[in-house]
N, C-alpha and C positions, 0 to 999 in steps of 0.2 A: 364250708361257709364262704360265700363270695366276698372278696376283699378288693377286687379291682372292678372299676365301672367306667363306662364311656360317658362322655359329656351328654350324649343323647339320653342315656339312661337316667342320669342325675337331674335332667330337666323335665322328666315325665310328670304329668298331672294325673290325678285320679281320673279314671274314665267316666264318661257319661254324667258329668256334673252340670247342674243347672247354673248358668252364669250368674255372677253377682252384679246387679245393676242397682245403682243408688242415684236418685234424682235424675234418672235418665242417662247416667254415665256408667260405662262398663269399667269395672275394676276387677282385679285378679281374684283367683280362688273361685269357689262355687259351693253348691249344696248337693249332697247325695240324695238318694231316694228317700231316706228317712228325714231329710230336711237339715241334717247336721252340716255345719260349715267345714270345708276341707281346704287347707292352705294350698297355694300354688306350688308346683314343682316338688311335691312332697312324697309321691308314691314310692319312689326308689330311694330318695335322699334320706328319709327316716329309717328305712331298712339298712342302708349303708352305715348310718351313724350307729345303729345297734351293733352291727357286725364289727366296725372298727373299735368300738368301746370294748366289746368282748375280747377282741384280739389283743388290745392294749393291756387288759387285765390279765390275760393269759401269759403275757410277757412280764408279769409282776409290776406293771405300771398301773396308772389309773387316770381317769378323766380329771381335769383340773378342779381342785376343791375350792370353789368360790361360788357365791350366790349374791342376790340383791340385798340380803341383810347386811352385807358389808357397808352399804351406804345408808342404812336406816338411821335417821336422826331428825332433829327438828328442821322443818322447811322454813325458808325465810318468809314465805307467805303460805300459811297453812290452809287446809281445806276449809276450816271454819272461817278463816279470814277472807278467803275467796267468796264464801257465801255472803259475808257482810257486804263486800263490794257489790256483788250482783244484786242483792236485795235493795241496795241504795242507788241502783241505776248506774253503777260504775263497772260496766261490763267489759270495757276495753282491755283490762288487765288479762282476763281469761281468754278473750278473743285473741289477743296477742300470743298467749301461751299456745293455743291450738294452731294458729298460723305459723308460728316459729317452729313448732314441732313438725308440721308438715314440710316446711322448707329444709329442716335438718334431715328429715327422711329422704328428701329428694337428692341431697348431696351423696347419699349412699349409692346412688346409681353409678358413681365412678368405679365401683368394684366390678361392674360389668363392662366398663369402657376402656380400662387401661390394662396393660400387660404387667404382670408381676414376675419377679425373678424365680427361677427354679431353685428349690432348696437342696436337691440331691447332690450337687457338686460340693456343698459345704457340710454334708452330713455323712458320717462313716457308714451308718446303717442303711440298708435298702428300704426306701420309703414308698416303693411302688404299690404296696398293699396297705398303706396307711392313708388316712384322710389328708395329711399334709402333702402326700404325693398326688393329690387330686385338686389342689387349690386352683391351679391353672387349667384344670380339666373339667370345669363346670361348677365347682362349689362356690367360688367367689362371684362368678357370673350370676348364678342363681340368687345369691344373697343380694347382689346389686339390683337385679330385676325386681325382687320382692320390695325393695325400698323405693325405687324410682319408676317402676312400671315399664311398659313397652309402648310409649306414645306413638311410635310409628305404626303400631297395630291397633291403636285406639283403646289400649288397656291400661288403666291406671294402677299404680302400686300404693304403698302406704302414704306417699305424699298426697295423692288425690283423696284417699280415704279420710285423711285428717281434715282436709279442706271441706269435704262433704259433711263430715260430722259437725264441724264448726257452723256451716251454713244451715244445717238442719236445726241446730239449737238457736241460732241468732237470727237467721234470715240472711239474705244476700247483701253484701256491701254495707253492713251496719257501721263498721269502723274502717279507718284507714289501714292500709297494708302495714306489715311489720316485718323487720328483717332480723335474722339470728346473728349472734356474734360470729366473727370470721372463723374463730377456732374454738371448738368445744372440747378438744382433747387437751392433754397436758402440753403446755407451751414449751416444747423441747428446744426450739431455737438452735438446732444444730448440735446440741450436746450429745456426746457419745456415751452411752451407758453400757454398750457391749463392744468395746474397741477391738476385741479379738476377732470380730467378724467383719466382712466387707460391709460398707455402709448401706448398700441396697438390701442386704439380708437383714441387718438390724432394723432397717426401715419397715420391712414386711412384718417382722416379729412385733415391733412397736405398734404397727397398725392393728394387728390382731388383738393385742392386749388393750389398746385404747378402745377398740370396738366393744370389747367385753365390758369395760367400765361404762361406756356410753349405753350399752344395752341394760345394764343394771340400773343406771340412773333413769332410763326411760321406763323400765318396768314399774318403778315407784311412781313416776309422774303419770303414767297411763292409768294406774289404779286410782290415783287422786282425781284425775280428770273424770273418771267414771263416777266416783263418789259425788262430785259436784253436779254432774249432769243428772244423776238419779235423785238428787235432793228435792223433795216436794215443795220447798219454799222458794226455789229459783226456777226460772223459765216457766212460770206458772201458766202462761198463755200458750206455751209450746211444749207441754209435758210429753205428748206422744213422740214428737220430733226429738226431744232431748233424750228420751229413753232409747230411741233408735240410734242416736249418736253414740250413746254408751255401748250399745250392742256392736256397733261398727268397731269401736276401740277394742272390744273383747276379741273380735276377729283378728285385728292387728296383733294383739297380744298372743293369740294362738300361733300366728305366723312367727312371731319373734322368739317363741320357745325353741324353734328349730335353730335360730341364729345363736342363741345362748348355748344350746347343746353342742352345736358345731364348734364354736369358739373354745368351749371347755375341752372338747376332744382334741382340737388342734394344739392347744397349750399343753395338755396332758401328754400328747405324743412328742412334742418338742422337748418336754422335760425328760422323756425316756430315752432320747437318742444321744449320740456323741457327735459333737461338731468338730470340724477341722478349723483350725485357727489360721490367721494370716501369716503367722511365723512358722507354719509347718507342723505345729503341735496339735493337740486336741484338748477339748474342754467338755465337761458334761453339760447336757442341756438343762439339768436341774439347777446347776450353779448359775447359768445365764438367766433362765426364766425367773428363778426365785429372787435374784438380785434386782432384776428389772421390775418385777411385780411389787416388790417391797417399796420401791420409789413411787410406783403408781398409786399404791394404797395410801401412802403418806400424802400425796397430792390430793387424792379424791376425798379423803376423810378429814383432813386437817387444813391443808392450804386452800383448796378451792372453796369449801364452805365459808371460810373467813372472808375470802374475796367476794363471794356472793352477797354476804350480809352487807359489806361495805358498799357494794354497787346497788343492790336492790332496795335497801331500806330508804335512801333518799328519793329514789324514783317513785316508790309507792306512796310515800308521804306527800310528794309533790302532786301526785294524781288525786289523792284524797282532798288536798287543798282546793281543788277545782270544784268541789261540791258546795252548794249553797249553805249547807249545814255541816261544814267540815269538822267542827269541834265534836259534834255528836257522833259522826261517822268514825272519826279518829278514836274516840273513846270505845266504841263498839269493836273497832278493829283491834285495838290493844287488848281488850278484855277477851277476845277470841284467840289470843296467842296460845293459850293453854300450855 
């Protein structure tokens, strides 16, 4: 079973794909002879994840046990409420959602652009045959290119795919631009949760855990966006375009499955190893990861949702107030809260 890979191998595409072109723009991935969509840089990457997962289980470990159901809960603006806004000509809320999602995806390009520390010096076990031994050898670069594309080659990633999906549904430049919040991860503000480790190593582990939470939140948001786009009572004059937009999001979700799988393998491997501590001792990876993840879950399921309600509710109420028949729309919106 192959457990070591070169960066060139991990970046390989499926051969002979028909390029994916949307509204005249080239984006990554493509279609095989059967017409099935194939993600970018997945030919060897998916095989490697299978091999690393099997090897981890053979060492009595396992991939990290978490999925998007962790974040399943009431949304501040539900799918039904989004439909109310769209039916009443208040489309900017959904436009902003699609725009901001694309811009957040673009930020992921940093994974391909910056150097990350090598984990081996702080881990007792040999990680050369693990996924975490390949983070700087192609895995994080591939993840970053998936998100932000290769603009120097004229190939867009998830960022451009979201903007194209938005423009298909709405048309060009229907609303003003929108910007995402500066930080969508847990606001650590320099807090040390793993003081036993060098700060740059804690920073890398924190990044991986935050990325997994972000992927879970995205998975739920992507499904909701598809539900909205596929609703027959909205985008009634652009139904075929809206359906294609939903299909583009499905292709993004197919790509993101690799990211979720990867991150669960990384965190599972990190739980399985022993770390060297700053004071010359050792500590189990499971102790470090479980401690950190517990705080992440508290933030993602309790703290952040409460902050979102506090922030979003006044904004959406103010937006509804701009409608000429705001009272009726507000009543419909509240009734759709479900």
